[in-house]
Each structure stands twice: as C-alpha cells, then as structure tokens.
C-alpha positions in Angstrom: -3.4 -23.0 -8.5 -1.2 -20.6 -10.4 2.7 -21.1 -10.5 5.4 -18.8 -8.9 6.5 -18.1 -12.4 3.1 -17.2 -13.5 2.5 -14.7 -10.5 6.0 -12.9 -11.2 4.7 -12.7 -14.9 1.8 -10.9 -13.7 3.4 -8.6 -11.2 6.0 -7.6 -13.9 4.4 -7.2 -17.2 1.3 -4.6 -18.0 -1.9 -5.3 -19.8 -1.4 -5.4 -23.3 -4.2 -6.9 -24.7 -6.9 -4.3 -23.6 -7.1 -1.6 -21.2 -9.5 -3.4 -18.7 -10.0 -7.0 -17.7 -13.4 -7.8 -15.9 -13.4 -8.7 -12.4 -16.3 -11.1 -13.1 -16.6 -13.2 -16.3 -17.7 -16.8 -17.2 -14.7 -18.5 -18.5 -16.1 -21.8 -18.9 -15.5 -24.8 -21.2 -17.4 -28.1 -22.0 -15.6 -31.0 -21.2 -17.0 -33.6 -23.4 -17.0 -37.5 -22.8 -19.1 -38.7 -25.7 -16.9 -40.6 -28.2 -14.2 -39.9 -26.1 -14.0 -36.0 -27.4 -12.2 -34.6 -24.4 -11.9 -37.2 -21.7 -11.2 -40.3 -21.2 -9.0 -40.2 -24.3 -10.0 -43.8 -24.4 -12.3 -46.4 -22.6 -9.3 -48.6 -22.5 -7.4 -46.7 -19.9 -7.0 -47.9 -16.6 -8.9 -46.1 -13.8 -5.6 -44.7 -12.4 -4.8 -43.4 -16.2 -8.0 -41.8 -16.7 -7.7 -40.1 -13.1 -4.2 -38.9 -14.0 -5.5 -37.6 -17.4 -8.6 -35.6 -15.8 -6.0 -34.1 -13.1 -3.9 -33.0 -16.1 -6.9 -31.8 -18.2 -8.0 -29.6 -14.7 -4.4 -28.2 -14.2 -4.3 -27.2 -17.7 -7.6 -25.5 -17.6 -7.1 -23.6 -14.4 -3.5 -22.4 -15.9 -5.6 -20.8 -19.0 -7.8 -18.8 -16.4 -10.9 -21.3 -16.9 -13.2 -20.7 -13.9 -16.2 -23.2 -14.8 -16.3 -26.6 -16.3 -19.4 -28.0 -17.7 -18.6 -31.9 -17.4 -20.7 -34.4 -19.4 -22.0 -37.0 -17.2 -25.0 -38.4 -19.3 -24.4 -38.9 -22.9 -26.9 -41.7 -24.0 -29.0 -42.3 -21.2 -25.8 -43.6 -19.4 -23.7 -42.3 -16.6 -20.2 -41.2 -15.8 -21.5 -41.4 -12.2 -22.9 -43.6 -9.6 -26.5 -43.7 -11.1 -29.5 -45.1 -9.3 -31.3 -45.2 -12.5 -28.9 -45.8 -15.6 -25.9 -48.1 -16.5 -22.2 -46.9 -16.4 -21.3 -45.3 -20.0 -19.6 -47.2 -22.5 -17.3 -44.1 -23.3 -15.9 -44.8 -19.6 -15.1 -48.5 -19.4 -15.8 -50.0 -23.1 -18.8 -51.8 -21.9 -22.1 -50.2 -21.3 -23.2 -51.1 -17.6 -19.4 -52.0 -16.5 -18.4 -50.0 -13.6 -14.8 -48.6 -13.2 -12.3 -51.3 -11.8 -10.5 -50.3 -9.7 -13.7 -48.3 -8.8 -13.7 -44.4 -8.9 -16.7 -41.9 -9.6 -15.8 -39.4 -12.4 -18.4 -36.9 -11.4 -17.4 -37.0 -7.7 -13.5 -36.9 -8.8 -14.0 -34.0 -11.5 -16.1 -31.9 -8.4 -13.1 -32.4 -5.9 -10.5 -31.2 -8.9 -12.6 -28.3 -9.7 -13.4 -27.0 -6.3 -9.9 -27.5 -5.1 -8.9 -24.9 -7.8 -11.7 -22.6 -6.9 -13.6 -23.5 -9.9 -17.6 -24.7 -10.6 -18.4 -27.6 -12.0 -21.8 -28.1 -13.8 -23.3 -31.4 -14.5 -24.0 -31.6 -18.2 -26.6 -33.9 -19.5 -28.3 -34.7 -22.7 -31.7 -34.7 -21.8 -33.4 -36.8 -24.3 -30.7 -38.7 -26.5 -30.9 -42.4 -26.0 -28.9 -44.0 -28.7 -26.5 -41.8 -30.8 -25.6 -44.7 -33.2 -27.6 -47.9 -33.2 -25.0 -51.3 -33.2 -22.3 -49.0 -32.2 -21.8 -51.2 -29.0 -24.0 -53.3 -27.1 -26.5 -52.0 -24.8 -27.0 -53.0 -21.1 -29.8 -54.8 -19.8 -31.0 -51.9 -17.7 -30.7 -49.4 -20.5 -34.2 -47.4 -20.9 -34.4 -48.3 -24.5 -34.7 -52.1 -23.4 -36.8 -51.5 -20.1 -38.9 -49.0 -21.6 -39.1 -49.6 -25.6 -42.5 -47.7 -25.3 -40.6 -44.4 -24.5 -38.4 -44.6 -27.4 -38.7 -42.6 -30.8 -36.4 -43.9 -33.7 -34.8 -42.1 -36.3 -32.8 -44.4 -38.5 -29.5 -44.8 -36.0 -30.9 -42.2 -33.5 -33.0 -43.3 -30.7 -34.4 -40.7 -28.2 -36.8 -40.4 -25.3 -40.2 -39.4 -26.5 -40.7 -35.5 -24.9 -44.6 -36.1 -25.3 -44.7 -39.0 -22.7 -45.3 -37.9 -19.2 -43.3 -40.6 -17.8 -40.2 -39.5 -19.6 -40.5 -36.1 -18.0 -40.7 -37.5 -14.7 -37.9 -40.0 -15.4 -35.5 -36.9 -16.6 -36.5 -35.3 -13.3 -35.6 -38.2 -11.2 -32.3 -38.5 -12.8 -31.6 -34.6 -12.0 -33.0 -35.3 -8.1 -30.6 -38.3 -8.0 -27.6 -36.2 -8.9 -28.1 -33.1 -6.9 -28.9 -35.0 -3.9 -25.8 -37.1 -4.0 -23.1 -34.6 -5.4 -21.7 -31.4 -4.6 -22.6 -29.7 -8.0 -22.5 -26.0 -8.6 -24.9 -26.5 -11.7 -27.1 -28.6 -13.9 -26.7 -28.1 -17.7 -28.7 -29.3 -20.7 -27.6 -29.0 -24.0 -29.7 -28.6 -27.3 -30.3 -32.0 -28.0 -34.3 -31.9 -27.9 -36.2 -33.1 -30.7 -33.7 -34.4 -33.5 -32.1 -32.3 -35.8 -31.7 -34.6 -38.7 -34.2 -36.1 -39.9 -36.5 -34.1 -38.6 -39.5 -35.8 -36.9 -42.6 -36.1 -39.3 -45.5 -38.4 -37.6 -43.5 -40.6 -35.3 -45.3 -39.0 -32.0 -48.6 -38.9 -33.8 -50.2 -41.8 -31.6 -48.7 -40.1 -28.5 -49.9 -36.6 -29.5 -53.3 -38.3 -29.9 -53.2 -39.7 -26.2 -51.9 -36.7 -24.4 -51.9 -33.6 -26.6 -55.8 -32.7 -26.0 -55.3 -29.5 -25.1 -53.6 -28.7 -28.4 -54.7 -28.2 -31.9 -51.2 -27.8 -33.3 -48.5 -30.5 -32.8 -45.6 -28.4 -33.1 -47.2 -26.2 -30.1 -47.6 -29.3 -28.5 -43.8 -30.4 -28.7 -42.4 -27.1 -27.7 -44.7 -27.4 -24.5 -43.6 -30.9 -23.8 -39.8 -29.2 -23.7 -40.9 -26.0 -21.8 -42.6 -28.5 -18.9 -39.8 -30.7 -18.7 -37.4 -27.5 -18.0 -40.0 -26.0 -15.6 -40.2 -29.0 -14.0 -36.5 -29.6 -13.6 -36.1 -26.2 -12.5 -38.6 -26.4 -9.6 -36.9 -29.5 -8.5 -33.6 -28.1 -8.4 -34.5 -24.8 -6.5 -36.5 -26.5 -3.9 -33.6 -28.9 -3.1 -30.9 -26.1 -3.3 -31.5 -22.8 -4.8 -27.7 -22.0 -5.1 -27.6 -24.9 -7.7 -27.8 -23.0 -11.2 -29.9 -24.5 -13.9 -28.8 -23.4 -17.5 -29.3 -24.5 -21.0 -27.2 -23.9 -24.3 -29.6 -23.5 -27.0 -28.7 -23.7 -30.7 -27.7 -20.3 -31.7 -30.8 -19.4 -33.9 -34.2 -19.5 -32.7 -36.0 -18.1 -35.7 -34.3 -16.2 -38.5 -36.7 -13.3 -38.3 -35.4 -11.9 -34.4 -32.0 -11.0 -36.1 -32.0 -11.1 -39.6 -30.1 -14.7 -40.2 -30.7 -17.2 -42.8 -30.4 -20.5 -41.1 -31.8 -23.5 -39.1 -34.5 -22.3 -36.7 -34.6 -24.4 -33.7 -37.7 -22.8 -32.4 -39.5 -24.9 -35.6 -37.3 -27.7 -35.9 -36.1 -29.2 -32.9 -39.0 -27.2 -31.0 -36.4 -25.2 -28.7 -38.4 -22.0 -26.9 -35.6 -20.4 -25.1 -38.0 -17.1 -24.8 -40.3 -19.2 -22.7 -37.7 -20.0 -20.4 -36.5 -16.2 -19.9 -40.4 -15.3 -19.7 -41.0 -17.9 -17.0 -37.6 -17.5 -15.3 -37.3 -21.3 -15.4 -33.5 -21.1 -16.1 -30.9 -19.1 -14.3 -28.6 -18.8 -17.4 -28.5 -19.4 -21.2 -25.4 -20.4 -23.1 -26.6 -19.9 -26.8 -24.2 -21.6 -29.3 -23.3 -19.1 -31.5 -21.0 -21.2 -33.6 -20.3 -18.8 -36.2 -17.5 -16.4 -37.5 -18.3 -12.6 -37.4 -18.4 -12.4 -41.2 -20.8 -15.6 -41.9 -23.3 -14.5 -44.4 -26.0 -16.5 -42.9 -25.4 -16.0 -39.1 -22.9 -13.5 -38.0 -21.5 -13.9 -34.6 -21.8 -10.0 -33.9 -25.4 -9.9 -34.9 -26.6 -13.0 -33.0 -24.7 -11.9 -30.1 -26.4 -8.5 -29.7 -29.8 -10.2 -30.2 -29.2 -12.3 -27.4 -28.0 -9.7 -25.1 -31.2 -7.8 -25.9 -33.6 -10.6 -24.9 -31.8 -12.0 -21.6 -31.9 -9.1 -19.1 -33.6 -11.2 -16.4 -31.0 -14.1 -16.7 -27.4 -14.5 -17.1 -26.0 -15.0 -20.8 -23.0 -16.4 -21.6 -22.2 -17.1 -25.2 -21.1 -20.6 -26.7 -18.4 -20.5 -28.8 -16.9 -23.3 -31.1 -13.2 -23.1 -30.1 -12.5 -26.6 -31.6 -13.4 -25.4 -35.2 -11.7 -21.9 -35.1 -8.8 -22.9 -33.3 -8.0 -26.2 -35.2 -4.9 -26.6 -37.3 -7.2 -27.3 -40.8 -9.1 -24.1 -40.3 -8.1 -21.7 -42.9 -9.7 -18.7 -42.1 -9.0 -16.1 -39.6 -7.1 -17.4 -36.6 -8.0 -14.7 -34.1 -11.6 -15.8 -34.5 -12.2 -16.8 -31.0 -9.8 -14.2 -29.0 -11.6 -11.4 -30.9 -15.1 -13.1 -30.0 -14.2 -13.0 -26.5 -13.1 -9.2 -26.6 -16.4 -8.3 -28.4 -18.2 -10.1 -25.6 -16.8 -7.6 -23.0 -18.3 -4.8 -24.9 -21.8 -6.1 -25.2 -24.2 -5.2 -22.2 -26.0 -8.2 -20.6 -22.9 -10.7 -22.1 -21.2 -12.0 -19.1 -18.6 -14.3 -20.6 -18.3 -17.2 -22.9 -18.1 -21.2 -22.4 -15.7 -22.9 -25.3 -16.6 -26.2 -26.8 -14.5 -28.1 -26.3 -12.1 -28.6 -23.6 -9.7 -30.1 -25.8 -9.1 -26.9 -27.9 -7.8 -25.5 -24.4 -5.9 -28.0 -23.1 -4.4 -29.4 -26.4 -3.6 -25.5 -27.3 -5.1 -25.9 -30.6 -3.8 -22.5 -32.7 -2.1 -21.6 -29.8 -5.4 -21.0 -27.6 -4.1 -22.2 -24.4 -1.3 -19.4 -24.5 -3.3 -16.9 -25.6 -5.8 -17.3 -22.9 -3.3 -17.6 -20.2 -0.9 -14.8 -21.1 -3.4 -12.8 -22.6 -7.3 -12.8 -22.4 -7.7 -14.6 -18.9 -4.5 -13.2 -17.8 -5.8 -12.3 -14.6 -8.1 -14.3 -12.8 -11.9 -13.6 -12.7 -14.9 -14.2 -10.4 -17.7 -16.0 -11.9 -20.6 -13.6 -12.4 -23.4 -13.5 -9.7 -26.8 -15.1 -10.7 -29.5 -12.8 -11.4 -32.0 -14.8 -9.6 -30.0 -14.2 -6.2 -30.6 -10.7 -6.0 -32.0 -11.0 -2.3 -29.5 -13.4 -0.9 -27.3 -11.7 1.5 -23.3 -11.8 1.0 -21.4 -14.1 3.3 -19.3 -12.6 6.0 -15.7 -12.2 5.5 -13.1 -14.4 7.5 -11.8 -13.6 10.8 -8.6 -13.8 12.6 -6.1 -13.3 9.9 -2.2 -13.9 10.6 0.8 -14.3 8.9 4.0 -15.8 8.6 6.8 -14.4 6.7 10.3 -15.5 5.7 12.7 -13.4 3.0 11.1 -15.9 0.2 7.6 -16.6 1.1 4.4 -15.7 3.1 2.0 -18.1 4.7 -1.4 -16.5 5.5 -4.1 -18.2 7.5 -7.6 -17.4 8.6 -10.6 -18.8 10.0 -14.1 -19.4 8.9 -16.5 -16.5 10.2 -19.1 -17.6 12.6 -22.6 -17.9 10.5 -26.1 -16.8 11.5 -29.0 -18.3 10.1 -29.6 -15.3 7.6 -26.3 -15.4 5.9 -24.6 -17.9 3.7 -21.5 -19.8 4.2 -18.5 -19.1 2.4 -17.5 -21.7 -0.2 -14.6 -20.0 -1.3 -12.1 -17.0 -0.4 -10.5 -14.5 -2.5 -6.9 -13.4 -1.7 -6.0 -10.0 -2.8 -2.3 -8.6 -2.7 -1.0 -5.0 -2.8 2.6 -3.5 -3.2 3.8 -0.8 -0.9 2.3 2.7 -1.3 -0.4 0.8 -3.4 -3.8 2.1 -2.4 -5.8 -1.3 -1.6 -8.7 -1.9 -3.9 -10.7 -5.2 -4.5 -12.2 -3.9 -7.8 -9.2 -4.7 -10.1 -8.5 -8.4 -10.6 -4.8 -7.7 -11.3 -4.7 -7.7 -7.3 -6.3 -11.3 -7.3 -3.6 -13.7 -6.1 -5.8 -16.8 -5.6 -9.1 -18.3 -5.1 -9.6 -21.0 -2.9 -11.8 -23.6 -1.5 -13.2 -23.2 2.2 -11.6 -25.6 4.7 -11.5 -26.4 8.1 -8.2 -24.8 8.1 -7.5 -22.1 5.9 -3.9 -21.2 4.7 -2.5 -19.7 1.3 1.2 -19.5 0.5 2.8 -17.3 -1.9 6.3 -16.5 -2.6 7.4 -12.9 -1.7 7.0 -10.8 -4.5 7.2 -7.5 -2.6 3.4 -7.6 -1.6 3.2 -5.6 1.7 -1.3 -5.7 2.3 -3.4 -8.7 2.0 -7.1 -8.7 1.8 -9.2 -11.8 2.0 -12.9 -11.9 1.0 -15.2 -14.7 1.3 -17.3 -16.2 -1.7 -20.7 -18.1 -1.3 -22.1 -20.6 -3.8 -24.0 -17.8 -5.4 -20.7 -16.3 -6.2 -21.5 -13.2 -3.8 -18.7 -11.6 -2.3 -18.2 -10.5 1.2 -17.1 -7.0 2.3 -13.3 -6.5 2.2 -13.0 -5.8 5.8 -10.4 -8.7 6.4 -7.0 -6.7 6.1 -3.6 -7.7 7.3 -0.3 -6.2 6.6 3.1 -8.0 6.3 6.0 -6.8 8.5 
C-alpha cells in the first residue's frame, strides 16, 4: 500500500534512472529466519512484538517495491509453521519444540501480510540440513536426528539428511505436501544446501550407496540422481495438488567452470547440484541462481555468469539471486552501486525476468541507501510478477464487473464486483488499478499508470487521493499472474 505522498511523487516527477521501467519483473527478497538474520530479531521477543516486527518488515518491503517474499519456514528440520512432522524452530521461541505463546503461526501471518499488499509469498525450505551447529541448543525429542538417526550424515558440527535414502526423499515430500495442503502459499522454494559445501562428502554414504546405488557405477552420478529424484518427486506433488503453486530452487551460481569460463567452486561436482537436469526435465518452474559476485570479479564476473544462465533457461523463468547484504553493507569498500547496476544490467538481458535479493535486512534497514534507491529510483513504479512459462495453456481471468465510483474534492473511492466464473476460467486473485489524467490515452502497458495491486475480496474497493485522475481501468490477475483484458473502465466526473 503506497502512501499519498509517494503517489504524488510518482505523478510529479519523471523517470530519471532509465528510459523504460518493466511492467513485469520479479522483485523478490529472501527473508531469513535462521540465526535470526532478518526475523525475528530475537527469539526472546513476545509473540506480539514478533508480529509487529513482521508487519513493519512487510510495510518496508512493500514501500521499496518488493513484490515477492521468500519466507524461510524450515531452517534445520524444524518449522516456523504448525508442522505435522517437525518441531517448532529454536529461532522462533528460544527452545526447539516450544510453540509460540500466545500462539500465532508465522507462515500464516506472513501469507496474510503479503497477500494484503498484493505480494506473493513463497515458503522457503532447507531440504536436507538437520543441524547447523551441533550443541548450539538442545534438540527436541521429535527432531528427525533423534527419531531417525539412521537417516543422518555427520560432518563435524553439521548434520544433514542422507539424500541417498528413499525414506528421506519421501519425508521431504511429505513435508511439502503438509504445507501446500494447509497454507495458501504461492510457491515452494529450496536453497542450495544439498550435499555439504565443507567439509565435502568423502565416503560417509558408502554403505547407503552399496544398498541403494546398484544401478550406478559412479557414486557421484548416484548422488546427483538422489537430488534430481527428490526435486522431481516434490514437483509432481505440488503440481498434482495445485499447478498454480510455483516450485523454484536457488542453486549456487557456478555449475561447472567450463560453461561460463569461471574459476570457482563447482556445485555440480562438489554439492551434486544439477540444475540443467531440472530445466531439461521441466521439474522446476523457475531458477534463482545465486550469482553473488561483482562485475569485476576475476574468477566469477557477474555479467558473464548471468548471460550464461540466461542462455540455458529459455523454458523456465529465470530470476537472478544477488548478494545485497554484502554489496550494500557499511564495511564493503568497493563499488557501492553494485546492486543497482546489476538490476539495470538484468533488464537488458533476454530471459532474465528480475532478481531476488539476499537478504531482506539489506532493504528494510536501508543498507548503503538501498531502500531509498529501490523506492525512489529502481523500483519507482510497481511491477507485476512475470507469468510462469509453464502456464502457457492457462486462459487469463475475466475482468471485474459493475465498476462504480464515489468522489469528493479530495479523494476517490472505486468499487467493483468479482466476475462470474465458468469452470474453464481462473478465479482472480488480485486486481490491478490503473489511473489516467485528462486527455491521456489509457494504456495498461505503462507501469507508471499502476495505482495499486490489491487482493481479491468479497467486497472490492480502492481509495485514493484526487490527483487529477479522470479515467480508471481495473484488471484481474490470477494465481499464475495472468492479466485479464482491460475492458473494465470507469470515468470520474
């Protein structure tokens, strides 16, 4: 919800950062909960304070122009939601297995906060990490490392689920099914914690390979297949339940150095991450590779890697992951405009449809003036979320009906009804309100004309200060982010 002052700013000043702003762009951020990176700031806060803190964060992200939040709900085989399988997170209540008191559900709350603001909310999970640092806190009696110690691989302080055990794949799939059946999430998202970065796996899974890897002569191929099989199974579960729920992964930015001419850590050979397989087999809706380096990096330059990812992702949506917390931090001595320049670069590359910033704190704490730059410049006008490439056959929703308007000298109140839906059409999830001045030719292609994006309600109304707008158009958006025709038009007196 933009304020009156902000909308006045939009109508008064011209674009100065670039000639054109995209109407559709992923403007996402990862909202991390592990070790209280972004939220809650402390597990010792009361439920009320945690909720108020989350509201403030969503207000800030909305003001900055963010349209998608990737909310971390599973950090170490735990839960920041009411799970049927795993204990409440230590990072939420200060004791693993202890529910919030007074009770609230962070995922349910985050979904409501996002949808009210016209944002998408994706549940972000670490698929395999079970214990980040052994002994950091007491584990609950129903933690998977205690109920299924036979499923655990240990690497010093790190413990993880063994991807080679079929029961582990089924367990992860059950967790996803639990979430999508209970929560109105827009997406499911995995990060890149598959096999461990360091220390790299050696022979810890040799016995399991002997038991389950009979179809493979190479243990590395078997490990990659374990990850690929899990991704495929989860994808089928999501799509069978609700094909509008998007499934995405944020792999490490380098797959193999031979592809983009880089000189760095190879995720294909070291954590057994194979995103090209997911693209080829259409088991993900989008990828958000973590291209966490700057333009001038001698081993992994941002521009070279981004261009390579754009070349290989023509069949899935591509949003680039950016390390905003590093490049906008006070102690970063290099080029302070790194993130803004990366965003502008993304807009020039075919197949790159936006970005996701890590982490949300860099925005709502205004690191290096990032919040100000996004709000007043880079994300100055709203953007719709890109349509999933896997939704090509889905028809757009119908536009709203029965538009009516009440006006005074100082404001407008526009109301409309939801369209009648046939079985072959998608129900609107949101509405987009456009405004046009006198003698201006109405066009819904220019994001400068977007006044707001609001959640579908039983009674739909939108209030705005009178800024000289004479014509309004309202369109429908479905859960695939497809937009209706622009037939719903009303003129102010």
